[in-house]
C-alpha positions as CSV (number, residue, x, y, z in Angstrom):
1,X,42.0,166.5,89.4
2,X,39.1,164.4,88.8
3,X,38.5,161.2,90.5
4,X,38.3,158.2,88.1
5,X,36.5,154.9,88.6
6,X,38.8,152.0,88.6
7,X,39.4,148.5,89.9
8,X,43.0,146.8,90.7
9,X,44.1,143.1,91.7
10,X,47.1,141.0,92.2
11,X,47.5,140.7,88.0
12,X,45.3,143.5,86.4
13,X,44.3,147.3,87.2
14,X,41.7,149.2,85.0
15,X,41.1,152.6,84.8
16,X,38.1,154.3,83.5
17,X,39.0,157.5,81.4
18,X,37.0,159.6,79.3
19,X,34.3,157.0,79.2
20,X,37.0,154.4,77.8
21,X,38.4,151.3,80.3
22,X,42.1,151.2,80.2
23,X,43.8,147.9,81.3
24,X,47.4,146.9,81.9
25,X,48.3,144.0,83.2
26,X,51.2,142.5,85.2
27,X,53.2,141.8,82.3
28,X,52.9,145.4,81.1
29,X,56.2,147.4,81.4
30,X,54.0,150.3,83.4
31,X,51.7,147.9,85.5
32,X,53.2,148.4,88.7
33,X,53.6,152.6,88.4
34,X,50.4,152.6,87.2
35,X,48.6,150.7,89.7
36,X,50.2,152.6,92.8
37,X,49.2,155.6,91.2
38,X,45.8,154.5,91.2
39,X,45.6,153.0,94.5
40,X,46.9,156.4,96.2
41,X,44.6,158.0,93.9
42,X,47.0,160.1,91.6
43,X,44.8,159.9,88.6
44,X,47.3,162.1,86.7
45,X,50.6,160.1,87.0
46,X,48.3,157.1,86.4
47,X,46.4,158.5,83.1
48,X,50.6,159.5,81.9
49,X,51.6,155.8,82.0
50,X,48.5,155.3,79.4
51,X,50.2,157.9,77.2
52,X,51.9,156.3,74.6
53,X,53.8,159.7,73.2
54,X,55.2,159.9,77.0
55,X,56.4,156.8,76.9
56,X,57.9,157.2,73.8
57,X,59.7,160.6,75.7
58,X,60.8,158.4,78.7
59,X,62.4,155.8,76.4
60,X,64.4,157.7,74.0
61,X,67.7,157.8,76.0
62,X,69.3,160.0,73.4
63,X,69.1,157.5,70.7
64,X,65.2,158.4,69.7
65,X,63.8,161.7,70.0
66,X,59.8,162.6,69.7
67,X,59.6,166.2,68.3
68,X,56.1,167.6,67.1
69,X,54.9,164.3,66.9
70,X,57.4,162.7,64.9
71,X,59.8,159.8,65.7
72,X,63.3,160.3,64.9
73,X,66.6,158.3,65.1
74,X,69.6,160.4,65.6
75,X,68.0,163.3,63.6
76,X,66.8,160.4,60.9
77,X,62.9,160.8,61.1
78,X,61.3,157.5,60.8
79,X,58.6,156.1,58.1
80,X,55.0,155.8,59.5
81,X,54.7,152.4,59.4
82,X,57.9,152.2,61.7
83,X,56.6,154.6,64.1
84,X,53.3,152.2,64.1
85,X,55.4,149.6,65.2
86,X,56.9,151.4,68.0
87,X,53.3,152.3,69.2
88,X,52.5,148.8,68.9
89,X,55.2,147.4,70.7
90,X,54.7,149.6,73.5
91,X,50.8,149.5,73.8
92,X,52.0,145.6,73.7
93,X,53.6,146.3,77.0
94,X,56.8,145.8,76.2
95,X,59.8,148.0,77.6
96,X,61.4,148.9,74.6
97,X,64.9,149.9,74.7
98,X,67.0,146.9,72.9
99,X,65.0,145.0,70.5
100,X,63.4,148.7,68.8
101,X,66.7,150.6,68.8
102,X,68.5,147.2,67.2
103,X,65.3,146.8,64.8
104,X,66.0,150.9,63.8
105,X,69.4,150.2,63.5
106,X,69.4,147.0,61.4
107,X,66.4,148.7,58.8
108,X,68.9,151.8,58.6
109,X,72.0,149.4,57.2
110,X,70.4,148.3,54.4
111,X,72.1,149.5,51.5
112,X,69.3,150.5,49.5
113,X,66.8,153.0,50.3
114,X,64.2,151.6,47.8
115,X,64.3,148.1,49.8
116,X,63.6,149.8,53.0
117,X,60.8,151.9,51.8
118,X,59.3,148.5,50.5
119,X,59.8,146.6,53.5
120,X,57.7,148.9,55.7
121,X,54.6,147.6,53.4
122,X,55.7,144.2,53.8
123,X,55.9,145.3,57.7
124,X,52.6,146.8,57.9
125,X,51.0,143.3,56.4
126,X,49.4,141.9,60.3
127,X,52.2,144.0,62.1
128,X,54.7,141.1,61.5
129,X,56.9,140.9,64.8
130,X,60.4,141.5,65.7
131,X,62.7,140.1,68.2
132,X,65.3,140.2,70.7
133,X,67.6,141.4,67.8
134,X,66.2,143.5,65.9
135,X,65.2,140.7,63.5
136,X,62.0,140.0,61.6
137,X,59.8,137.2,62.2
138,X,58.4,135.4,59.2
139,X,57.3,132.1,57.5
140,X,58.6,130.2,54.5
141,X,57.1,126.7,52.9
142,X,59.3,124.3,52.0
143,X,58.6,120.7,50.6
144,X,58.5,117.9,53.4
145,X,62.2,117.0,53.3
146,X,63.5,120.3,53.8
147,X,64.3,121.6,50.1
148,X,62.7,124.6,48.8
149,X,60.3,124.7,46.2
150,X,62.3,125.5,43.6
151,X,65.5,126.2,42.5
152,X,67.9,128.6,40.5
153,X,71.5,126.8,39.1
154,X,72.5,130.7,38.6
155,X,72.0,131.7,42.3
156,X,75.4,131.8,44.0
157,X,74.7,130.3,47.3
158,X,77.0,131.5,50.2
159,X,75.6,129.8,53.0
160,X,73.1,126.4,52.7
161,X,73.2,122.6,50.9
162,X,72.1,122.8,47.0
163,X,71.4,120.3,44.9
164,X,71.8,119.8,41.6
165,X,68.2,121.5,40.6
166,X,69.7,124.8,42.6
167,X,67.2,123.6,45.8
168,X,68.4,124.6,48.7
169,X,68.2,122.4,52.0
170,X,66.4,124.2,55.1
171,X,66.8,122.4,58.4
172,X,66.0,124.0,61.6
173,X,69.5,126.1,63.0
174,X,70.6,126.9,59.5
175,X,71.1,130.4,57.8
176,X,70.6,130.5,54.2
177,X,72.6,133.2,52.3
178,X,72.8,133.9,48.6
179,X,74.9,136.5,47.2
180,X,72.7,140.4,47.7
181,X,73.3,140.7,43.4
182,X,71.7,137.0,43.1
183,X,68.3,138.6,44.4
184,X,65.6,140.1,42.0
185,X,65.4,144.3,43.5
186,X,62.8,144.8,41.1
187,X,59.0,145.1,42.9
188,X,57.7,144.9,39.6
189,X,58.5,141.0,38.8
190,X,56.3,139.1,40.8
191,X,58.0,135.6,40.5
192,X,61.7,136.0,40.2
193,X,64.8,134.7,42.0
194,X,65.8,135.1,45.5
195,X,65.0,133.7,48.6
196,X,61.5,134.6,49.8
197,X,59.7,135.1,53.2
198,X,55.9,135.9,53.6
199,X,53.2,136.1,55.9
200,X,51.6,133.3,57.8
201,X,48.6,133.1,55.5
202,X,50.9,133.3,52.6
203,X,53.3,130.6,53.2
204,X,51.1,127.8,54.7
205,X,49.8,127.5,51.3
206,X,53.0,126.7,50.3
207,X,53.4,124.3,52.9
208,X,50.4,122.0,52.6
209,X,52.1,119.2,51.3
210,X,55.2,120.3,53.0
211,X,57.0,122.0,55.7
212,X,56.4,125.3,57.2
213,X,59.2,126.9,59.0
214,X,59.3,129.9,61.2
215,X,62.3,132.3,59.9
216,X,64.1,135.4,60.9
217,X,65.9,138.0,58.7
218,X,67.9,140.8,59.8
219,X,66.2,144.1,57.7
220,X,69.6,145.1,56.3
221,X,69.1,142.0,53.9
222,X,65.8,142.7,52.8
223,X,65.8,143.1,49.2
224,X,62.5,143.6,47.8
225,X,58.8,143.6,48.3
226,X,56.9,142.0,44.9
227,X,53.5,143.9,44.6
228,X,51.7,140.7,43.7
229,X,50.0,139.3,47.2
230,X,49.0,142.1,48.9
231,X,52.8,142.5,49.5
232,X,52.8,139.6,52.0
233,X,56.2,138.2,50.5
234,X,59.5,139.5,50.4
235,X,63.0,138.7,48.7
236,X,65.8,138.6,51.0
237,X,69.5,137.6,50.6
238,X,69.5,135.8,54.2
239,X,67.3,134.1,56.9
240,X,67.9,132.1,59.8
241,X,65.5,128.8,60.2
242,X,63.9,128.8,63.9
243,X,61.7,125.7,64.2
244,X,59.1,124.0,62.5
245,X,55.5,125.4,62.8
246,X,52.4,123.3,62.8
247,X,49.6,124.6,59.1
248,X,47.3,125.6,61.6
249,X,45.8,129.1,62.3
250,X,46.6,129.1,66.3
251,X,50.1,128.5,65.0
252,X,50.4,132.2,63.5
253,X,52.0,134.5,65.8
254,X,49.7,137.7,66.4
255,X,52.2,139.9,69.2
256,X,54.6,142.5,67.7
257,X,57.2,140.9,69.5
258,X,58.9,137.7,70.0
259,X,61.4,137.2,72.3
260,X,62.5,133.3,72.5
261,X,63.0,130.3,70.3
262,X,62.4,126.6,70.4
263,X,64.9,124.3,69.3
264,X,68.0,125.8,71.1
265,X,66.4,129.0,70.5
266,X,63.6,129.1,73.0
267,X,60.1,130.0,72.9
268,X,57.3,132.7,73.7
269,X,54.0,130.2,73.6
270,X,51.9,133.3,73.9
271,X,53.5,134.9,70.0
272,X,52.9,133.9,66.8
273,X,54.0,134.9,63.3
274,X,53.5,135.1,60.0
275,X,55.1,133.5,56.5
276,X,54.2,132.6,53.5
277,X,54.6,132.0,49.5
278,X,53.8,132.5,46.8
279,X,50.2,131.0,45.4
280,X,51.4,130.2,41.5
281,X,53.4,127.6,40.2
282,X,56.8,126.8,41.2
283,X,59.2,128.7,38.6
284,X,62.7,127.4,37.8
285,X,64.3,130.9,37.8
286,X,62.5,131.4,41.2
287,X,64.2,130.2,44.7
288,X,62.3,130.1,47.9
């Protein structure tokens, strides 16, 4: 085995391999064994810790399986976007076990195959993060007093305060839920009824004169992803409100994993997330 240039410190370890530097920091799941392998000159082992597919195999644990470059969950081949999410999480240093397996299980518990397929499009936008429970984190723009931007009196609300205009109150810590059949599942309908969540870029325009909320939803509760707005918004039947965030560019979560929350939920300061709203006018048949 050839020797390769490397540099190690207390917090980082860098290997120059095939003309490209690879650096792991102390927060990476493989940092300690990677650094140890470099120090003793076991470069083959060190390189293996940079091999994402080998990490997946080690992580599989009977639930996930890698075969001929494809990833399977209990025999079900996962969609390319989900595999990309798996690779992204591994490359970020997350030791996957629980969050990703929970995410996949939640996803496959969605009763609509179309909803699952459409959710891939939403997840692919800026690689929206997942959390410890396998939920997806997003954003929502509401009025300054917490009421949704518009309302629909025909929507059957199961959880949440509703006013006489059909608007729903969004307070931090609340869970908002409507009957799934009250959510339009036709992605061709750009502005329609249902609970809306979006990317940061999309939601902040709706929060310019109100509040921008960080929310999360279970993939099983995703209903449709309208094809307008570059798939930056989706309709769900249930979401949880985590916290209010500043309408500033540096408030966006850029990491693929969001582990803790504030306001009683805790928070990871290095993470940022995305939600957006419709840049269109308010529609009476649309609930946000």
